[in-house]
C-alpha positions in Angstrom: 77.7 23.5 44.7 81.4 23.0 45.0 81.6 23.6 41.2 79.7 27.1 41.6 81.9 28.1 44.3 85.2 27.2 42.0 83.6 28.9 38.9 82.8 31.9 41.2 86.4 32.1 42.5 88.2 31.2 39.4 86.0 33.8 37.4 87.0 36.5 40.3 90.8 35.5 39.8 90.3 35.9 36.3 88.1 39.3 36.5 90.8 40.8 39.2 93.7 40.1 37.4 92.2 41.7 33.7 91.0 44.5 35.9 94.4 45.3 37.2 96.2 45.1 34.4 93.6 47.2 32.4 93.5 49.9 35.0 97.6 50.0 34.9 98.1 50.2 31.1 95.4 52.3 30.1 92.1 53.4 32.2 94.4 55.2 35.3 96.2 57.5 32.6 93.0 58.5 30.5 90.3 59.7 33.0 90.6 62.3 35.3 87.9 60.9 37.7 89.3 57.6 39.4 85.7 55.7 39.8 85.3 56.2 36.1 88.4 54.6 35.4 88.2 51.7 37.8 84.6 50.7 36.7 85.3 50.8 33.1 88.4 48.6 33.7 86.2 46.1 35.2 83.6 46.2 32.1 86.4 45.8 30.0 87.8 43.1 32.0 84.5 41.4 32.4 84.2 41.5 28.3 87.6 40.4 27.9 87.7 37.3 30.3 84.6 36.2 29.1 85.6 36.4 25.7 88.8 34.5 26.5 86.5 31.6 28.4 84.1 31.7 25.8 86.5 30.4 23.3 88.6 28.2 26.3 84.9 26.5 26.5 84.4 25.9 23.1 86.5 22.8 23.2 86.8 22.4 19.5 83.1 23.4 18.8 81.3 26.4 18.4 81.6 29.6 20.2 80.8 29.1 24.1 78.2 32.0 24.5 77.2 31.1 27.9 80.6 31.9 29.2 79.1 35.8 29.3 76.6 34.6 31.8 79.2 32.5 33.9 81.3 35.5 34.5 78.7 38.0 35.5 78.5 37.1 39.5 82.3 37.8 39.6 82.5 40.7 37.7 80.0 42.2 40.0 81.9 41.2 43.1 84.9 42.8 41.8 82.7 45.9 40.8 81.7 46.3 44.1 84.9 45.8 45.4 86.4 48.3 43.1 83.3 51.0 43.5 84.3 50.7 47.5 87.6 51.2 46.8 87.4 54.3 44.3 84.9 55.8 46.3 87.5 55.7 49.2 90.1 57.0 47.2 87.8 59.9 45.9 87.4 61.1 50.0 90.8 61.2 50.3 91.2 63.5 46.8 90.5 67.0 48.5 88.3 69.6 47.1 91.1 71.0 44.9 92.0 67.7 43.2 95.2 67.1 45.0 95.6 63.9 46.6 97.2 64.8 50.2 99.7 62.0 50.3 101.6 63.2 54.0 98.6 63.1 56.2 
């Protein structure tokens, strides 16, 4: 049980850090819709984190393919956080597409 909780918490940390890096560097500038940019950056963070974990879990042997399964739950948790964050941001943006900063 402790192994599973540690794996989920560590995976959430990795996915969150990669998500924030990808969103800041790439996807915030590519998509006009904040929801699309945020969710795409979570997907790319999941793929990148799972790939890195697969090489790390190989431990001198063949590639560790179950790393993609290990990171599903943390990616879904971070994805839910990002979805509600993007939904809140989308509601702040008015109908004219301009964010009202001084409310």
